[in-house]
C-alpha atoms as an extended CHARMM CRD file, in Angstrom:
* protein
*
       179  EXT
         1         1  UNK       CA            253.0620000000       85.7830000000      157.9000000000  PROA      1               0.0000000000
         2         2  UNK       CA            253.8920000000       89.4610000000      158.4940000000  PROA      2               0.0000000000
         3         3  UNK       CA            252.4030000000       91.0170000000      161.6910000000  PROA      3               0.0000000000
         4         4  UNK       CA            250.8160000000       94.4440000000      161.4420000000  PROA      4               0.0000000000
         5         5  UNK       CA            250.2580000000       96.3300000000      164.6210000000  PROA      5               0.0000000000
         6         6  UNK       CA            247.7020000000       99.1590000000      164.9670000000  PROA      6               0.0000000000
         7         7  UNK       CA            246.8110000000      101.2810000000      167.9600000000  PROA      7               0.0000000000
         8         8  UNK       CA            244.0320000000       98.7380000000      168.5660000000  PROA      8               0.0000000000
         9         9  UNK       CA            246.3570000000       95.7320000000      168.7050000000  PROA      9               0.0000000000
        10        10  UNK       CA            248.0790000000       93.2380000000      166.4600000000  PROA      10              0.0000000000
        11        11  UNK       CA            246.5590000000       92.1010000000      163.2830000000  PROA      11              0.0000000000
        12        12  UNK       CA            247.7820000000       88.8130000000      161.7160000000  PROA      12              0.0000000000
        13        13  UNK       CA            245.6280000000       88.2170000000      158.6600000000  PROA      13              0.0000000000
        14        14  UNK       CA            247.2020000000       88.8950000000      155.2730000000  PROA      14              0.0000000000
        15        15  UNK       CA            245.9010000000       88.1330000000      151.8320000000  PROA      15              0.0000000000
        16        16  UNK       CA            247.0330000000       88.6630000000      148.2050000000  PROA      16              0.0000000000
        17        17  UNK       CA            243.9900000000       90.7630000000      147.2170000000  PROA      17              0.0000000000
        18        18  UNK       CA            240.3820000000       89.7940000000      147.1110000000  PROA      18              0.0000000000
        19        19  UNK       CA            239.1040000000       86.3200000000      146.4330000000  PROA      19              0.0000000000
        20        20  UNK       CA            239.3350000000       85.5980000000      142.6960000000  PROA      20              0.0000000000
        21        21  UNK       CA            242.2650000000       87.9900000000      142.2300000000  PROA      21              0.0000000000
        22        22  UNK       CA            244.6500000000       85.1700000000      141.5340000000  PROA      22              0.0000000000
        23        23  UNK       CA            245.8040000000       84.9660000000      137.9720000000  PROA      23              0.0000000000
        24        24  UNK       CA            245.5150000000       88.6720000000      137.3470000000  PROA      24              0.0000000000
        25        25  UNK       CA            249.2110000000       89.1790000000      136.9660000000  PROA      25              0.0000000000
        26        26  UNK       CA            249.8870000000       90.6140000000      140.3990000000  PROA      26              0.0000000000
        27        27  UNK       CA            247.4520000000       93.4800000000      139.9670000000  PROA      27              0.0000000000
        28        28  UNK       CA            246.7950000000       93.5580000000      143.7180000000  PROA      28              0.0000000000
        29        29  UNK       CA            249.5680000000       94.2440000000      146.2230000000  PROA      29              0.0000000000
        30        30  UNK       CA            249.7020000000       92.1500000000      149.3160000000  PROA      30              0.0000000000
        31        31  UNK       CA            246.8050000000       93.3430000000      151.4820000000  PROA      31              0.0000000000
        32        32  UNK       CA            246.6130000000       93.1690000000      155.2750000000  PROA      32              0.0000000000
        33        33  UNK       CA            242.9930000000       92.2610000000      155.8100000000  PROA      33              0.0000000000
        34        34  UNK       CA            243.1440000000       93.3080000000      159.5000000000  PROA      34              0.0000000000
        35        35  UNK       CA            244.4300000000       96.7250000000      158.4740000000  PROA      35              0.0000000000
        36        36  UNK       CA            241.7690000000       97.1000000000      155.7740000000  PROA      36              0.0000000000
        37        37  UNK       CA            239.0810000000       96.1160000000      158.2900000000  PROA      37              0.0000000000
        38        38  UNK       CA            240.2860000000       98.5360000000      160.8580000000  PROA      38              0.0000000000
        39        39  UNK       CA            240.6200000000      101.4420000000      158.3300000000  PROA      39              0.0000000000
        40        40  UNK       CA            237.2320000000      100.6780000000      156.8400000000  PROA      40              0.0000000000
        41        41  UNK       CA            235.5890000000      100.5720000000      160.2420000000  PROA      41              0.0000000000
        42        42  UNK       CA            237.1380000000      103.9370000000      161.2410000000  PROA      42              0.0000000000
        43        43  UNK       CA            236.0930000000      105.6090000000      158.0110000000  PROA      43              0.0000000000
        44        44  UNK       CA            232.4910000000      104.2140000000      158.0890000000  PROA      44              0.0000000000
        45        45  UNK       CA            232.1260000000      105.2490000000      161.6630000000  PROA      45              0.0000000000
        46        46  UNK       CA            233.3860000000      108.7470000000      161.0830000000  PROA      46              0.0000000000
        47        47  UNK       CA            231.1420000000      109.1460000000      158.0200000000  PROA      47              0.0000000000
        48        48  UNK       CA            228.1710000000      107.6990000000      159.8930000000  PROA      48              0.0000000000
        49        49  UNK       CA            228.6960000000      110.1110000000      162.7750000000  PROA      49              0.0000000000
        50        50  UNK       CA            228.7770000000      113.0240000000      160.3120000000  PROA      50              0.0000000000
        51        51  UNK       CA            225.6090000000      111.8460000000      158.6000000000  PROA      51              0.0000000000
        52        52  UNK       CA            223.7620000000      111.4870000000      161.8970000000  PROA      52              0.0000000000
        53        53  UNK       CA            224.3890000000      115.1720000000      162.5490000000  PROA      53              0.0000000000
        54        54  UNK       CA            221.4870000000      116.0550000000      160.2450000000  PROA      54              0.0000000000
        55        55  UNK       CA            219.6880000000      119.1110000000      161.7060000000  PROA      55              0.0000000000
        56        56  UNK       CA            216.2330000000      117.6810000000      160.8610000000  PROA      56              0.0000000000
        57        57  UNK       CA            216.9340000000      114.4560000000      162.7240000000  PROA      57              0.0000000000
        58        58  UNK       CA            218.3520000000      116.1780000000      165.8350000000  PROA      58              0.0000000000
        59        59  UNK       CA            215.2220000000      115.4860000000      167.9480000000  PROA      59              0.0000000000
        60        60  UNK       CA            215.4530000000      111.7280000000      167.2680000000  PROA      60              0.0000000000
        61        61  UNK       CA            217.8900000000      109.1200000000      168.4430000000  PROA      61              0.0000000000
        62        62  UNK       CA            219.6100000000      107.1020000000      165.7540000000  PROA      62              0.0000000000
        63        63  UNK       CA            217.4330000000      104.0900000000      166.5890000000  PROA      63              0.0000000000
        64        64  UNK       CA            214.2700000000      106.2360000000      166.4110000000  PROA      64              0.0000000000
        65        65  UNK       CA            215.2960000000      107.5870000000      163.0150000000  PROA      65              0.0000000000
        66        66  UNK       CA            216.0900000000      104.0770000000      161.7460000000  PROA      66              0.0000000000
        67        67  UNK       CA            212.7510000000      102.7050000000      162.8070000000  PROA      67              0.0000000000
        68        68  UNK       CA            210.9350000000      105.5870000000      161.2940000000  PROA      68              0.0000000000
        69        69  UNK       CA            212.8750000000      105.2450000000      158.0320000000  PROA      69              0.0000000000
        70        70  UNK       CA            212.1670000000      101.5460000000      157.8600000000  PROA      70              0.0000000000
        71        71  UNK       CA            208.4140000000      102.1420000000      158.2250000000  PROA      71              0.0000000000
        72        72  UNK       CA            208.5540000000      104.9240000000      155.5620000000  PROA      72              0.0000000000
        73        73  UNK       CA            210.4610000000      102.6530000000      153.1160000000  PROA      73              0.0000000000
        74        74  UNK       CA            208.5120000000       99.4030000000      153.7840000000  PROA      74              0.0000000000
        75        75  UNK       CA            205.1010000000      100.8690000000      154.3000000000  PROA      75              0.0000000000
        76        76  UNK       CA            202.6950000000       99.7960000000      156.9830000000  PROA      76              0.0000000000
        77        77  UNK       CA            204.2290000000       96.9780000000      159.1270000000  PROA      77              0.0000000000
        78        78  UNK       CA            203.2920000000       94.8250000000      161.9790000000  PROA      78              0.0000000000
        79        79  UNK       CA            205.3180000000       95.6530000000      165.0730000000  PROA      79              0.0000000000
        80        80  UNK       CA            206.6560000000       92.0600000000      165.0310000000  PROA      80              0.0000000000
        81        81  UNK       CA            207.9350000000       92.5970000000      161.4600000000  PROA      81              0.0000000000
        82        82  UNK       CA            209.6270000000       95.8230000000      162.6220000000  PROA      82              0.0000000000
        83        83  UNK       CA            211.2980000000       93.9580000000      165.4650000000  PROA      83              0.0000000000
        84        84  UNK       CA            212.7380000000       91.4170000000      162.9250000000  PROA      84              0.0000000000
        85        85  UNK       CA            213.8140000000       94.1060000000      160.4460000000  PROA      85              0.0000000000
        86        86  UNK       CA            215.5260000000       96.2530000000      163.0080000000  PROA      86              0.0000000000
        87        87  UNK       CA            217.0230000000       93.3630000000      165.0130000000  PROA      87              0.0000000000
        88        88  UNK       CA            215.9910000000       95.1650000000      168.2290000000  PROA      88              0.0000000000
        89        89  UNK       CA            214.1040000000       93.5670000000      171.1800000000  PROA      89              0.0000000000
        90        90  UNK       CA            210.3150000000       93.9660000000      171.1920000000  PROA      90              0.0000000000
        91        91  UNK       CA            210.3190000000       96.1460000000      174.3170000000  PROA      91              0.0000000000
        92        92  UNK       CA            212.7400000000       98.5740000000      172.6870000000  PROA      92              0.0000000000
        93        93  UNK       CA            210.7200000000       98.6940000000      169.5040000000  PROA      93              0.0000000000
        94        94  UNK       CA            207.4640000000       99.3260000000      171.4230000000  PROA      94              0.0000000000
        95        95  UNK       CA            209.1820000000      102.2340000000      173.2740000000  PROA      95              0.0000000000
        96        96  UNK       CA            210.4970000000      103.7300000000      170.0590000000  PROA      96              0.0000000000
        97        97  UNK       CA            207.0660000000      103.3460000000      168.3170000000  PROA      97              0.0000000000
        98        98  UNK       CA            205.4500000000      105.0250000000      171.3430000000  PROA      98              0.0000000000
        99        99  UNK       CA            207.7930000000      108.0260000000      171.1170000000  PROA      99              0.0000000000
       100       100  UNK       CA            207.5030000000      108.2890000000      167.3770000000  PROA      100             0.0000000000
       101       101  UNK       CA            203.6890000000      108.1170000000      167.7360000000  PROA      101             0.0000000000
       102       102  UNK       CA            203.7420000000      110.7520000000      170.5160000000  PROA      102             0.0000000000
       103       103  UNK       CA            205.7540000000      112.9870000000      168.1230000000  PROA      103             0.0000000000
       104       104  UNK       CA            203.1240000000      112.5160000000      165.3990000000  PROA      104             0.0000000000
       105       105  UNK       CA            205.5050000000      110.6590000000      163.0410000000  PROA      105             0.0000000000
       106       106  UNK       CA            203.9500000000      107.2830000000      163.2360000000  PROA      106             0.0000000000
       107       107  UNK       CA            200.4130000000      105.9650000000      163.7940000000  PROA      107             0.0000000000
       108       108  UNK       CA            199.5060000000      102.6900000000      165.4520000000  PROA      108             0.0000000000
       109       109  UNK       CA            196.4400000000      100.6020000000      164.7550000000  PROA      109             0.0000000000
       110       110  UNK       CA            195.1380000000       97.2840000000      166.0470000000  PROA      110             0.0000000000
       111       111  UNK       CA            194.6100000000       94.4680000000      163.5390000000  PROA      111             0.0000000000
       112       112  UNK       CA            190.8930000000       94.0300000000      162.7560000000  PROA      112             0.0000000000
       113       113  UNK       CA            191.1080000000       90.2650000000      162.9350000000  PROA      113             0.0000000000
       114       114  UNK       CA            193.6090000000       89.8670000000      165.8120000000  PROA      114             0.0000000000
       115       115  UNK       CA            193.6050000000       92.4110000000      168.6010000000  PROA      115             0.0000000000
       116       116  UNK       CA            197.0610000000       91.1320000000      169.7260000000  PROA      116             0.0000000000
       117       117  UNK       CA            198.6020000000       92.4700000000      166.5000000000  PROA      117             0.0000000000
       118       118  UNK       CA            199.5830000000       96.1120000000      166.1030000000  PROA      118             0.0000000000
       119       119  UNK       CA            200.3760000000       97.8020000000      162.8170000000  PROA      119             0.0000000000
       120       120  UNK       CA            202.5120000000      101.0180000000      162.4340000000  PROA      120             0.0000000000
       121       121  UNK       CA            202.4020000000      103.3940000000      159.5740000000  PROA      121             0.0000000000
       122       122  UNK       CA            204.2980000000      106.6190000000      158.9290000000  PROA      122             0.0000000000
       123       123  UNK       CA            202.1640000000      109.8130000000      159.0670000000  PROA      123             0.0000000000
       124       124  UNK       CA            202.6550000000      112.5050000000      156.4490000000  PROA      124             0.0000000000
       125       125  UNK       CA            204.9370000000      114.5120000000      158.8660000000  PROA      125             0.0000000000
       126       126  UNK       CA            207.0290000000      111.2770000000      159.3970000000  PROA      126             0.0000000000
       127       127  UNK       CA            207.4010000000      110.7300000000      155.6930000000  PROA      127             0.0000000000
       128       128  UNK       CA            208.4050000000      114.3690000000      155.1130000000  PROA      128             0.0000000000
       129       129  UNK       CA            210.9750000000      114.1810000000      157.9490000000  PROA      129             0.0000000000
       130       130  UNK       CA            212.6000000000      111.0760000000      156.3920000000  PROA      130             0.0000000000
       131       131  UNK       CA            212.7490000000      112.7920000000      152.9870000000  PROA      131             0.0000000000
       132       132  UNK       CA            214.2050000000      115.9080000000      154.5110000000  PROA      132             0.0000000000
       133       133  UNK       CA            216.8550000000      114.0180000000      156.4850000000  PROA      133             0.0000000000
       134       134  UNK       CA            217.8430000000      111.9380000000      153.4530000000  PROA      134             0.0000000000
       135       135  UNK       CA            218.1870000000      115.1730000000      151.3670000000  PROA      135             0.0000000000
       136       136  UNK       CA            220.3510000000      116.7490000000      154.0920000000  PROA      136             0.0000000000
       137       137  UNK       CA            222.5420000000      113.6210000000      154.2480000000  PROA      137             0.0000000000
       138       138  UNK       CA            222.7980000000      113.4470000000      150.4640000000  PROA      138             0.0000000000
       139       139  UNK       CA            223.9180000000      117.0880000000      150.3410000000  PROA      139             0.0000000000
       140       140  UNK       CA            226.4280000000      116.5480000000      153.1110000000  PROA      140             0.0000000000
       141       141  UNK       CA            227.9910000000      113.6370000000      151.1940000000  PROA      141             0.0000000000
       142       142  UNK       CA            227.9700000000      115.7240000000      148.0310000000  PROA      142             0.0000000000
       143       143  UNK       CA            229.9070000000      118.4760000000      149.7780000000  PROA      143             0.0000000000
       144       144  UNK       CA            232.4030000000      115.8960000000      150.9760000000  PROA      144             0.0000000000
       145       145  UNK       CA            232.7950000000      114.4350000000      147.4460000000  PROA      145             0.0000000000
       146       146  UNK       CA            233.3030000000      117.9500000000      146.0550000000  PROA      146             0.0000000000
       147       147  UNK       CA            236.4900000000      118.1370000000      148.2330000000  PROA      147             0.0000000000
       148       148  UNK       CA            238.0040000000      115.1520000000      146.4090000000  PROA      148             0.0000000000
       149       149  UNK       CA            239.8550000000      115.2820000000      143.1080000000  PROA      149             0.0000000000
       150       150  UNK       CA            238.4060000000      113.5340000000      140.0640000000  PROA      150             0.0000000000
       151       151  UNK       CA            240.6960000000      110.5730000000      140.5660000000  PROA      151             0.0000000000
       152       152  UNK       CA            239.5450000000      110.0450000000      144.1430000000  PROA      152             0.0000000000
       153       153  UNK       CA            235.8840000000      110.3150000000      143.1770000000  PROA      153             0.0000000000
       154       154  UNK       CA            236.4000000000      107.8580000000      140.3920000000  PROA      154             0.0000000000
       155       155  UNK       CA            237.9740000000      105.3870000000      142.8610000000  PROA      155             0.0000000000
       156       156  UNK       CA            234.9190000000      105.7300000000      145.1270000000  PROA      156             0.0000000000
       157       157  UNK       CA            232.5820000000      105.1320000000      142.2040000000  PROA      157             0.0000000000
       158       158  UNK       CA            234.4580000000      101.9880000000      141.3140000000  PROA      158             0.0000000000
       159       159  UNK       CA            234.3710000000      100.8970000000      144.9280000000  PROA      159             0.0000000000
       160       160  UNK       CA            230.6300000000      101.3670000000      145.3480000000  PROA      160             0.0000000000
       161       161  UNK       CA            229.6090000000       97.8440000000      144.0920000000  PROA      161             0.0000000000
       162       162  UNK       CA            231.9540000000       96.2310000000      146.6260000000  PROA      162             0.0000000000
       163       163  UNK       CA            230.7760000000       98.4850000000      149.4260000000  PROA      163             0.0000000000
       164       164  UNK       CA            227.1490000000       97.7880000000      148.5340000000  PROA      164             0.0000000000
       165       165  UNK       CA            227.8220000000       94.0650000000      148.5620000000  PROA      165             0.0000000000
       166       166  UNK       CA            229.6010000000       94.3870000000      151.9630000000  PROA      166             0.0000000000
       167       167  UNK       CA            226.5390000000       96.1240000000      153.3840000000  PROA      167             0.0000000000
       168       168  UNK       CA            224.2620000000       93.4970000000      151.8480000000  PROA      168             0.0000000000
       169       169  UNK       CA            226.3050000000       90.6120000000      153.3020000000  PROA      169             0.0000000000
       170       170  UNK       CA            226.3350000000       92.3650000000      156.7400000000  PROA      170             0.0000000000
       171       171  UNK       CA            222.4980000000       92.8590000000      156.5730000000  PROA      171             0.0000000000
       172       172  UNK       CA            221.9220000000       89.2780000000      155.5020000000  PROA      172             0.0000000000
       173       173  UNK       CA            223.9320000000       87.9730000000      158.4230000000  PROA      173             0.0000000000
       174       174  UNK       CA            222.1550000000       90.2170000000      160.9560000000  PROA      174             0.0000000000
       175       175  UNK       CA            218.7710000000       89.9350000000      159.3680000000  PROA      175             0.0000000000
       176       176  UNK       CA            218.3470000000       93.7190000000      159.5830000000  PROA      176             0.0000000000
       177       177  UNK       CA            217.0530000000       96.3310000000      157.2230000000  PROA      177             0.0000000000
       178       178  UNK       CA            219.1960000000       98.6970000000      155.1410000000  PROA      178             0.0000000000
       179       179  UNK       CA            218.5140000000      102.3200000000      154.2380000000  PROA      179             0.0000000000
């Protein structure tokens, strides 16, 4: 098996295309899965870093924004549900919820039937912030896409189902939410 060495160490896993590619008449060249994984990780990290530079979200940490976004998308939640969705420890979620509540982006209420249970809900300013950040991030991606030629954009469009599946598989394994 050929060895591929990257700046991050040797990779030894090779494959002839994706599962199910057999019998397609050699449509896929030999693929080094280690190299694909490394390149995909680098690209996703760089894009993620660029998207997190949203001016509207500058006052929030990435974890704070993710918690707020989850509450906006999912609606009112019990804090315990939020812990499960975000795969963070309860103490961290409580701190984040406290900061978001202090900023007026979330509200916290006790359960009427069980005082041990706390619910969180996005306030109007919290919902507006998430909408504004998403719009800024969408515009940022649109500007990047505009720099590509038609063929490159077409390749990305064709790759979207596989990337969406990859994110879904990763979410299912971690138990976390996706936005």
